C-alpha positions in Angstrom: -2.7 17.1 -26.3 -5.9 17.2 -28.4 -7.1 13.9 -27.1 -6.6 15.0 -23.5 -8.6 18.2 -24.3 -11.4 16.2 -25.8 -11.5 13.9 -22.7 -11.6 16.8 -20.2 -14.2 18.6 -22.3 -16.4 15.5 -22.6 -15.9 14.7 -18.9 -17.0 18.2 -17.9 -20.2 18.1 -19.9 -20.9 14.5 -18.9 -20.7 15.5 -15.2 -23.0 18.5 -15.9 -25.5 16.3 -17.8 -25.5 13.8 -14.9 -26.2 16.6 -12.4 -29.2 17.7 -14.5 -30.5 14.2 -14.9 -30.2 13.5 -11.2 -32.0 16.8 -10.4 -34.8 16.0 -12.9 -35.2 12.5 -11.5 -35.5 13.7 -7.9 -38.1 16.3 -9.0 -40.0 13.6 -10.9 -39.9 11.4 -7.8 -41.1 14.1 -5.5 -44.0 15.1 -7.9 -45.1 11.5 -8.3 -44.8 10.4 -4.7 -46.1 13.5 -2.9 -49.8 12.9 -3.8 -49.6 9.2 -2.8 -47.9 10.0 0.5 -50.5 12.7 1.2 -53.2 10.1 0.6 -51.5 7.6 3.0 -51.3 10.3 5.7 -55.0 11.0 5.2 -55.7 7.3 5.6 -53.9 7.3 8.9 -55.9 10.2 10.1 -59.1 8.5 8.9 -58.0 5.3 10.7 -57.5 7.1 14.0 -60.9 8.8 13.6 -62.5 5.5 12.9 -61.0 4.0 16.0 -62.3 6.8 18.2 -65.8 6.7 16.8 -66.2 3.0 17.0 -64.6 2.7 20.5 -67.3 5.1 21.9 -70.1 3.2 20.2 -68.8 -0.2 21.3 -68.6 1.0 24.9 -72.0 2.7 25.0 -74.3 0.8 22.6 -75.4 -2.8 22.3 -74.2 -4.9 19.4 -77.5 -4.6 17.6 -76.9 -0.8 17.5 -73.2 -0.5 16.6 -73.0 -3.5 14.2 -75.2 -2.0 11.4 -73.1 1.1 11.6 -69.8 -0.9 11.4 -70.9 -3.0 8.5 -71.7 0.0 6.3 -68.4 1.7 6.9 -66.5 2.0 3.6 -62.9 2.7 4.5 -59.8 2.9 2.4 -58.0 0.7 4.8 -58.4 -2.8 6.2 -59.8 -3.5 9.7 -60.7 -6.3 12.0 -62.8 -6.6 15.1 -61.4 -9.6 16.9 -63.5 -11.0 19.8 -61.7 -14.0 21.4 -65.0 -15.3 22.9 -67.2 -14.3 19.9 -67.5 -13.8 16.2 -64.9 -11.7 14.3 -66.0 -8.9 12.0 -63.6 -7.8 9.4 -63.0 -5.8 6.2 -60.4 -7.5 4.0 -58.5 -8.5 7.1 -58.5 -11.9 8.9 -57.0 -12.8 12.2 -53.6 -14.6 12.1 -51.8 -16.3 15.0 -48.8 -13.9 14.5 -51.0 -11.1 15.7 -51.6 -12.7 19.1 -48.3 -11.5 20.6 -49.1 -8.0 19.6 -52.4 -8.2 21.4 -50.9 -9.6 24.5 -48.1 -7.0 24.7 -48.5 -4.1 27.1 -48.1 -0.8 25.2 -45.0 1.2 26.1 -46.5 4.5 25.0 -49.8 6.3 25.5 -51.6 6.7 23.3 -50.3 3.4 21.8 -48.2 3.8 18.7 -48.7 1.8 15.5 -46.7 -1.4 15.0 -44.9 -2.4 11.9 -46.4 -5.7 10.7 -45.7 -7.2 7.2 -45.1 -3.9 5.5 -48.2 -2.2 7.1 -48.8 -0.2 10.2 -51.1 -1.9 12.7 -53.2 0.2 15.1 -54.6 -1.9 18.0 -57.4 -0.6 20.3 -58.6 -2.6 23.3 -62.4 -2.4 23.6 -64.7 -3.2 26.5 -68.5 -3.1 26.4 -70.4 -1.5 29.3 -71.2 -4.0 32.0 -68.9 -6.7 30.5 -65.4 -7.8 31.4 -64.8 -9.4 28.0 -62.1 -7.8 25.8 -62.4 -7.1 22.1 -59.7 -5.8 19.8 -60.1 -3.4 17.0 -57.2 -3.7 14.5 -56.7 -1.5 11.5 -53.9 -2.0 8.9 -52.8 1.1 6.9 -50.1 1.0 4.3 -46.8 2.2 5.6 -45.9 5.6 4.1 -42.5 6.7 3.0 -43.1 10.4 3.7 -39.7 11.2 5.2 -37.7 11.2 1.9 -40.4 13.0 0.0 -40.7 15.7 2.7 -37.0 16.2 2.9 -36.6 16.6 -0.8 -39.6 18.9 -0.9 -38.5 21.2 2.0 -34.7 21.1 1.6 -33.2 22.2 -1.8 -29.7 21.5 -0.5 -30.5 17.8 -0.3 -31.1 17.7 -4.1 -27.9 19.6 -4.6 -26.1 17.2 -2.3 -27.4 14.2 -4.3 -26.3 15.8 -7.6 -22.9 16.6 -6.0 -22.4 13.0 -4.9 -23.3 11.6 -8.3 -21.0 14.0 -10.2 -18.3 13.5 -7.5 -18.4 9.7 -8.1 -18.2 10.2 -11.9 -15.3 12.7 -11.5 -13.5 10.4 -9.1 -13.8 7.5 -11.6 -12.5 9.7 -14.5 -9.6 11.2 -12.5 -8.7 7.7 -11.1 -8.6 6.4 -14.6 -6.2 9.1 -15.7 -4.0 9.1 -12.6 -3.4 5.4 -12.3 -1.1 5.3 -15.3 0.6 8.4 -14.0 1.1 6.8 -10.6 2.5 3.7 -12.3 4.8 5.9 -14.3 6.0 7.7 -11.1 6.8 4.4 -9.4 8.6 3.1 -12.5 10.6 6.4 -12.6 11.7 6.0 -9.0 12.7 2.4 -9.7 14.7 3.6 -12.7 16.4 6.3 -10.7 17.3 3.6 -8.1 19.2 1.7 -10.7 16.6 -0.9 -11.8 16.9 -0.5 -15.6 14.7 -3.6 -16.2 11.5 -1.9 -15.1 8.9 -1.6 -17.9 5.3 -0.3 -18.1 2.5 -2.2 -19.7 1.5 -0.8 -23.1 -1.9 -1.0 -24.7 -3.1 -0.6 -28.3 -4.7 2.8 -27.6 -3.3 5.9 -29.2 -3.9 8.3 -26.3 -1.2 10.5 -24.8 -0.7 8.4 -21.7 0.1 5.3 -23.7 2.5 7.3 -25.9 4.2 8.4 -22.7 4.4 4.7 -21.6 6.0 3.8 -24.9 8.5 6.6 -24.6 9.4 5.6 -21.1 10.0 2.0 -22.1 12.1 3.1 -25.0 14.2 5.3 -22.7 14.6 2.4 -20.2 15.7 0.1 -23.0 18.2 2.6 -24.3 19.6 3.1 -20.8 19.8 -0.6 -20.2 21.6 -1.1 -23.5 24.0 1.8 -22.8 24.9 0.3 -19.4 25.4 -3.1 -21.0 27.7 -1.6 -23.6 29.5 0.3 -20.8 30.1 -2.9 -18.8 31.2 -4.8 -21.9 33.6 -2.0 -22.8 35.0 -1.9 -19.3 35.5 -5.7 -19.2 37.0 -5.8 -22.6 39.4 -3.0 -21.9 40.3 -4.5 -18.6 41.1 -7.8 -20.2 43.1 -6.1 -22.9 45.1 -4.2 -20.4 46.0 -7.4 -18.5 48.4 -8.6 -21.2 50.6 -5.4 -21.6 50.5 -4.9 -17.8 51.8 -8.4 -17.2 54.6 -7.7 -19.7 55.5 -4.4 -18.0 55.6 -6.2 -14.6 57.8 -9.0 -16.1 60.1 -6.4 -17.7 60.3 -4.5 -14.3 61.2 -7.7 -12.5 63.9 -8.5 -15.1 65.3 -4.9 -15.0 65.4 -5.1 -11.2 67.4 -8.3 -11.2 69.9 -6.9 -13.8 70.4 -3.4 -12.5 69.2 -3.7 -8.9 66.5 -1.7 -7.2 66.1 2.0 -8.0 63.5 4.6 -6.9 62.3 4.9 -10.5 61.7 1.2 -10.9 60.0 1.0 -7.5 57.6 3.8 -8.6 56.8 2.2 -11.9 56.2 -1.1 -10.0 53.9 0.6 -7.5 51.9 2.2 -10.3 51.6 -1.1 -12.2 50.4 -2.8 -9.1 47.8 -0.1 -8.6 46.6 -0.6 -12.2 46.4 -4.4 -11.6 44.2 -4.0 -8.5 42.0 -1.6 -10.4 41.5 -4.1 -13.2 40.8 -6.8 -10.7 37.9 -4.8 -9.2 36.6 -3.8 -12.6 36.4 -7.4 -13.6 34.8 -8.4 -10.3 31.9 -5.9 -10.6 28.7 -8.0 -10.3 25.9 -8.1 -12.8 22.4 -6.7 -11.8 21.0 -10.2 -11.3 22.8 -12.9 -9.2 21.9 -16.6 -8.9 21.2 -17.1 -5.2 21.8 -20.9 -5.2 24.2 -21.3 -2.2 23.2 -22.1 1.4 25.5 -20.5 4.0 25.7 -19.5 7.7 26.2 -15.8 8.0 28.0 -16.2 11.4 30.6 -18.4 9.9 31.0 -16.2 6.8 31.8 -13.2 9.0 34.2 -15.1 11.2 36.0 -16.5 8.1 36.4 -12.9 6.7 37.9 -11.6 9.9 40.5 -14.5 9.9 41.3 -13.9 6.3 41.9 -10.1 6.7 43.6 -10.4 10.1 47.1 -10.3 8.5 46.3 -7.0 6.8 44.9 -5.6 10.0 48.0 -6.7 12.0 50.2 -4.9 9.5 48.3 -1.7 10.4 48.1 -2.5 14.1 44.2 -2.7 13.9 42.2 -5.0 16.1 39.2 -6.8 14.4 36.3 -7.4 16.8 33.2 -9.6 15.9 29.9 -9.2 17.7 27.4 -11.9 16.6 24.2 -13.6 17.8 24.0 -16.9 19.5 21.9 -18.7 16.9 23.2 -19.7 13.5 21.6 -17.7 10.7 21.2 -19.7 7.5 20.4 -17.9 4.3 20.1 -18.7 0.5 22.5 -16.4 -1.3 25.4 -16.1 -3.7 28.4 -16.9 -1.5 31.1 -15.5 -3.7 29.3 -12.2 -4.3 28.2 -11.7 -0.7 31.7 -12.5 0.6 33.1 -9.9 -1.9 30.6 -7.2 -0.7 31.3 -7.6 3.0 35.1 -7.9 2.4 35.1 -4.7 0.4 33.6 -2.8 3.3 35.8 -4.6 5.9 39.0 -3.8 4.0 37.8 -0.2 3.5 37.4 0.1 7.2 40.9 -1.3 7.9 42.5 1.1 5.4 40.9 4.1 7.0 41.2 3.3 10.7 44.1 4.9 12.7 46.7 2.6 14.1 46.1 0.8 17.4 42.3 1.1 17.0 39.4 -1.3 16.5 37.2 -2.2 13.6 33.9 -3.7 14.8 31.8 -6.1 12.8 28.4 -6.9 14.2 25.6 -9.2 13.2 22.0 -8.6 14.5 18.4 -9.7 13.8 15.6 -7.1 13.6 12.0 -7.8 14.6 10.7 -8.8 11.1 13.6 -11.3 10.9 15.8 -9.2 8.7 19.5 -9.5 9.0 21.7 -6.5 9.7 25.5 -6.5 9.3 27.3 -3.4 10.6 31.0 -2.6 10.0 32.4 0.4 11.9 35.8 1.9 11.7 37.3 4.7 13.9 38.6 7.0 11.2 37.6 10.5 10.4 34.3 9.6 8.8 32.9 11.5 5.8 30.9 14.8 5.4 27.2 14.3 5.8 26.4 15.4 2.3 28.7 12.7 0.9 27.2 9.7 2.7 25.1 8.8 -0.3 27.9 9.6 -2.8 30.3 7.1 -1.3 28.3 4.3 -3.0 28.9 5.9 -6.5 31.5 4.2 -8.7 35.0 5.8 -8.6 33.9 8.4 -5.9 36.6 9.3 -3.5 37.1 12.0 -0.9 40.2 14.1 -1.4 40.9 14.3 2.3 40.5 10.7 3.3 40.3 8.4 0.3 43.5 9.1 -1.7 45.2 6.6 -4.0 47.8 6.3 -1.3 45.2 4.5 0.8 44.8 1.8 -1.8 41.2 2.7 -2.7 39.8 3.0 -6.2 36.3 4.2 -5.3 34.7 0.8 -6.4 34.5 -1.2 -3.2 31.3 0.4 -1.7 29.7 0.6 -5.2 30.2 -3.1 -5.7 28.9 -3.8 -2.2 25.7 -1.9 -2.8 25.1 -3.7 -6.1 25.5 -7.1 -4.5 23.3 -6.4 -1.5 20.6 -4.9 -3.7 20.7 -8.0 -5.9 20.0 -10.0 -2.7 16.9 -7.8 -2.1 18.5 -5.8 0.6 20.1 -2.3 1.0 23.4 -0.7 2.1 23.6 2.6 3.9 26.4 4.6 5.5 26.3 7.0 8.5 28.9 8.8 10.6 29.4 7.0 13.9 31.4 9.7 15.6 34.1 8.7 15.5 34.4 6.8 12.3 32.1 5.6 9.5 29.5 2.8 10.0 28.2 0.9 6.9 25.0 -1.1 7.4 24.0 -4.0 5.1 20.4 -5.2 5.5 19.3 -8.5 4.1 15.6 -9.4 4.0 14.1 -12.2 6.1 13.0 -13.9 2.8 16.6 -15.1 2.3 16.5 -17.1 5.6 16.2 -20.9 5.3 16.0 -23.8 7.7 19.3 -25.5 8.7 20.4 -28.4 6.5 
């Protein structure tokens, strides 16, 4: 907290000092440039007066009269009297071939405006002597003034304030950006952590400021969460394995008791409960890890067709029709075949269990514009409340009205599906199709490969 206060305090005074320095430099520039710009403007006025005086003398007087006058003129600017058919007279200015196009060009404005030439302003006056058709050119070169900036700063105080505001604004933006970048990175990492990616970490530095301390605390929290999830998975798998042995003994004892004493409602109920526990253990052991090795090449069309054939017997037992809608081209992808098959089958069996008899479960395959792959599985059941659409992907989540144990569900199928699809870089969502529930699985175009 103290370090943040010191940074804000120093930043405030640094911005204030910068505004003062900018204002002082602008004032110094104006005070230094104003006299020089005034002198240049006076030179321009002297140049125009010189052109007017000499043009009248050149037109009315003979050369023997105007030449002495011209030669004694001591001007603060350079000039040249260029006579194509005669001798040139100049003051620190010689004729160059680059000037000829300026002399030949017809002026667009009257009186003619000065022309920018090598950093100076060139005034050109065409002269004719009385009784002669020969042309002469009086050319004067005056340094180009930069009076606009000086005049604006002199006359408009708000321009000085604007310049100071821009300078302090740039400094403030740099300081705020420096502080907010780590916060933005922390916000993105928090969203990733909330989305289930417990491997996300922030880059730490050797500094001892508050933001780096916050990064260290975040990394420590993420490490603890990842370790807790790892311990939870280990515990679930260990317990599941340990339950397998006594459960197998119970089922064997039930089978022996059934052969000796015949079937009874009590034994049938015990057998049903043991089979439920066995299925639950199977799904707990099948829960995928966060990262999967995508080393298999498969055709999505064939995978879906195989799953429908494999689950056709269960669908027939419930009088459900399985319908496949696919694309004409074969879609090859790089994936984990076992995991992806498990994910899709969990959704398919879930749809079969919750569709009414004599109805249809539709499985469709489509390609979106960027090349992503979309697999949709839709049943014709009652659907789920809108506020539960996100919760159906949580482990062990079941709806009392439609997802009872009697339906065979444990609340793990959609959770496992989402984990697997996410591990492939995709996403799984659910929506009410009215009637029924539709689960969409999106796989990115990056998984697509060329046919073997």
